[in-house]
N, C-alpha and C positions, 0 to 999 in steps of 0.2 A: 504493499498500499503506500509505505513513504517511497518507496523508487516510483510508484506511479506519479504521486504528487511531483517529483523532482523533475520527472519529467514532461509533465505540464505545464511546469512553470520555464524549463528551456526552451518549448516549443512555443509558450506565449513572449518570449521573447525576440521570436523571428520575425515578430513583421516584417514586411517591408512596407516603409513608409513612402519609398518613391513609387513604389507601386501602387499604393492605395490612391494617392495624388494625383496618379495619371488615368487611375478607375473612374474616381468620383470628385474631379474639379470641375470637368464639364458638368455635370447636370446637378451640384449643389452650388455652382455659378449662378446658371440657368433659374435653380429655384430661388437664391438670394436674389436675384436680378427682379424675378416678375412679383414677389413678396417685396421689395422693397420699393417699388413703381407702385403696388398697388397700395400699398400703407399710405403713401405721398398722396395717394388722388383720393383716398378717404379720408384721410386728414384735411386736405383742400377742400372736400366740399362739405366735410364738420365744420370746419370754420365759416366757410360763406351762409351755413345755416343761422350760426350762431350768433354772425355781424349782422345778418337780413334784418332790415324793418320791419317785416311782416310777425319777425319773433319765430320760434320753433314750428318746427314743421313734420308732419308723420316720417319723413325722409331721414331726420337724424336716428330714427329707431333700424331704419333696413341698413345703413351705413354702418353702426354700430354693431349689428349682429354681424354684417359681413368680416368687418374689423376682428370679432373676438374667433370668428371661422378661420378666418388667417392668419390668426397667433396660434389657433391650435394645428389648424391643418399642417400650414411651411414646414414649423419644427418638425414634425414627425416626417416628413416625407425627407428632411433634409440628416434624419436619424437612418433612416432607411439605406438612402446614397451611400451614407457612412460607414455604417454597418455593413452593409453588404462587400465592400469593397476592401475593407480593412479585414473581416475574416475571409475572405478571397485571397489576401497576401499574406494570411499564415500558412505557414509549411510544417502543419499537421497532417497527415492524410486519415488519422481516427477521426478528427474533427471536422475535416473538409467535406467528407462522405455526407454529412448531415445539411449542407447549405447548397442550395441550389445554385446548378451551374450560371444561368441567368439573371439579370435581375427584374425583369418581369415574373417570370417561376418565383423569385423570392419574394417581390411584391405581393404577388398574386396569394402565396402561402399562409401570409401573416397579416395582411395590412387592416382589416375587418377585426381581429383580434386585439392590434393594438390599439387600433383607434378607439376600440370600446375601453381596453384598459385603461389608456390615457383620458379618454373621458370618465373614467371613475376615481383615476388620482386628480385631476384639476376638480371635480365635484365636491370631494373631500379637502382637497385645500382650499377651496375657497367658501366652505362653511366651515372650517377654522379661521380663515383669512379673518371673515366677516364677525366671528366671535372675538379672536385675539390677534392681531395683526403679526407679531413676532411668531409664537407657535403656528401661522398661516406660512411663515417664510420657514419654519422648520421643517415642515410637511412638504413643501414644495421640494426641498434641498433632499430630502429622505425618501419623495418617490422618484427621483429623477432616473434609477436605471427601469423605469417601469417597461420603457418598449424593448431594452435590451434584454429583459427576462423572457417577453415574449418570444422576440427573434431567436433565442438562443437555449433552452432552460428545457430539456427533455421530458422533465419532473414537470414541468409546467403543463407541456403539450400533452403530458398525457394524466394531464387533471390531478395531480398528486399534490401541488401545492397553490398557494393563490398569488398571486404575481404581486398585490402591494405589500404584501408581508415579504416576501423572499427581497424583494427591491428596498424594504427597510434594513434587510439582516445585510445584504450587500454596503447599504451605504454608512451603517454604523461600525462595519467592521472595518471600512475602509474612508472614512470621514474624512481624518485628515488631507490627505493626499488628494481627495474628491474636491474637498475645500480651498486645497490649493491651485487645483487645476482650475476649475469654476472659478475661481478669484484673479487668474490668472488672463484667463483665457475667454470669458466672458463679461470682465470689468476692465481688468488695467490695461488692458491690449487694446481694443476696441476705444476707450477712452482717452488714451494717448493718439490712437489714430485719427479720433473727432477733434482733437487739439485743434483749431484755425481752420479743421477742413468742413465741417459742419454745411456749410455754403452750397461746396463743391461736391454733395451728395445727392443736390438735385438733379434728376434726372431729365428735367424737360429744358435746364436750364444751361447742364454743365453733364451732357450725358456719358463723352468719352472720360470726363475725368470721375463720375459715379461709377461706371462700368469697372474703373480700373481698381479702385477704394473697392467694390464688391468684389474682385479679382482676391485682393488681399484678405478679404474676410473671409471667402471659399476656405484660403490656404490654411488660417487661422482655425476653422470650424474643423478641417480633417485633421490637425495636429489635435484638437483638442482632442476628439473622439479617440484618436489614437492613445492616448495616454489611458481616458478612462475607461477605455475597451480593455484594455491588458486588465486593469483590475478586478472589471467584472467577468470576464470572459474565466478569467482564473477562477474564481469565485464558484461561478455556474460549472466548470467544469469539475472542479472538486464536490461543490453539493450533488450534481449527476451521477459522480462516483459511489456518492455513499448512500445516495438512493439507491444505485444499483446493487450495492451489495445488502443493504439490510432488506430490501425488499423484490429483489430479486426484477427489478425494471431495464427491460431491454433498449437504455438509450444511448 
């Protein structure tokens, strides 16, 4: 068992980040481009409604709903692209046999469940945030691995574990490094890139500059997933191995 765990750790160090960037860059770049353009369009419409002398109109509910859907849909799609590319870049034949060879197959197998589980996590996070702000932020952090549990956990796919509970176990085990990576790649680096550059992110005015900044964002997203997915996959593989030994699961 110990040798198996050591072997897993060694295999999970053999990610090919350059192969992952090559595979995932274009779809993630396009997803960020579309989501950024859509967000800017929606914000401009909402601002126009708020400034309108006629007062608020029913259209604000439509644009607000689209904004909420976009904030849920595009991060999940980006997680799909990054997870597939990184999983395919692992030099681990035992593991790769469970990963579909094409991105459409990967999406087809996991999109519905990952979307529903993400909605569950968002619903619980919203309730905690509505009642208490800080616990809501903590819940958001704890549920971060939910899509990856759906993608890769054989015990989840066999109905043996709950995605939200397993996600919390992963986060609690690796909370320090996950927090470091989230702080670095979702706050510090984006804020550093935004210093003096926010005006150039407006696609309708500076499309070329905004696209270049989006390309940098895409690389940051891939590297962020590269680091967190190594931790998450190690936990999931160990958990699947324990499930196989304890319950006789064919994972």
